[in-house]
C-alpha positions as CSV (number, residue, x, y, z in Angstrom):
1,M,108.8,11.8,59.7
2,F,107.3,15.2,60.7
3,N,103.7,13.9,60.8
4,N,104.5,11.4,63.5
5,A,106.2,13.7,65.6
6,K,103.3,16.2,65.5
7,N,101.0,13.5,66.4
8,F,103.2,12.7,69.4
9,V,103.3,16.3,70.3
10,K,99.5,16.7,70.1
11,S,98.7,13.7,72.1
12,S,101.2,14.5,74.7
13,V,99.8,18.0,75.3
14,L,96.2,16.8,75.1
15,G,96.9,14.1,77.4
16,G,98.8,16.1,79.8
17,S,96.1,18.8,79.7
18,A,93.3,16.5,80.6
19,L,95.4,15.2,83.6
20,I,96.0,18.9,84.7
21,A,92.5,20.0,84.2
22,S,90.8,17.4,86.1
23,S,92.8,18.2,89.3
24,S,93.0,21.9,89.0
25,Y,89.2,22.5,88.5
26,A,88.1,20.2,91.4
27,V,87.8,22.9,94.1
28,G,87.9,26.6,93.6
29,P,89.1,29.2,95.6
30,D,86.8,30.4,98.7
31,L,86.3,34.1,98.1
32,S,83.2,34.5,100.5
33,T,85.2,36.6,103.0
34,L,85.8,39.2,100.1
35,T,82.4,39.0,98.7
36,A,80.7,39.3,102.0
37,A,82.4,42.5,102.8
38,I,81.2,44.4,99.7
39,D,77.8,46.0,99.3
40,F,76.7,46.5,95.8
41,G,73.5,48.2,96.8
42,T,74.6,51.7,96.3
43,V,76.4,51.0,93.1
44,T,73.5,49.2,91.7
45,T,71.2,52.3,92.5
46,A,73.8,54.7,90.9
47,V,74.0,52.6,87.8
48,L,70.2,52.3,87.5
49,G,69.9,56.0,88.1
50,A,72.3,56.9,85.4
51,A,70.5,54.5,83.1
52,A,67.2,56.1,83.9
53,A,68.5,59.7,83.1
54,L,69.8,58.3,79.6
55,I,66.6,56.7,79.1
56,V,64.5,60.0,79.7
57,V,67.0,61.8,77.3
58,Y,66.4,59.4,74.5
59,I,62.5,59.5,75.1
60,A,62.7,63.1,74.8
61,W,64.9,63.0,71.8
62,K,62.7,60.5,69.9
63,G,59.5,62.5,70.8
64,A,61.2,65.8,69.5
65,K,62.0,63.9,66.3
66,M,58.3,62.7,66.0
67,V,57.1,66.2,66.5
68,I,59.3,67.6,64.0
69,S,58.5,65.0,61.5
70,A,54.7,65.7,62.1
71,V,55.2,69.4,61.6
72,R,57.2,69.0,58.4
73,G,54.6,66.4,57.2
74,G,56.9,63.7,56.3
């Protein structure tokens, strides 16, 4: 008895979601006015600058480890 009820509920939910999904995803919202007003150039420059600073630190750290291991002989 419950098996038929579960199948009915599953088929109803899947059928309903298929009908809703086809109409709701047809046209998305137009956000061009919001995205045109934002300039990501300065943010990108800042993020790349921070990444470059971290890379320099990591390279210096790796170089120091290599020098220490060469001095130790290991």
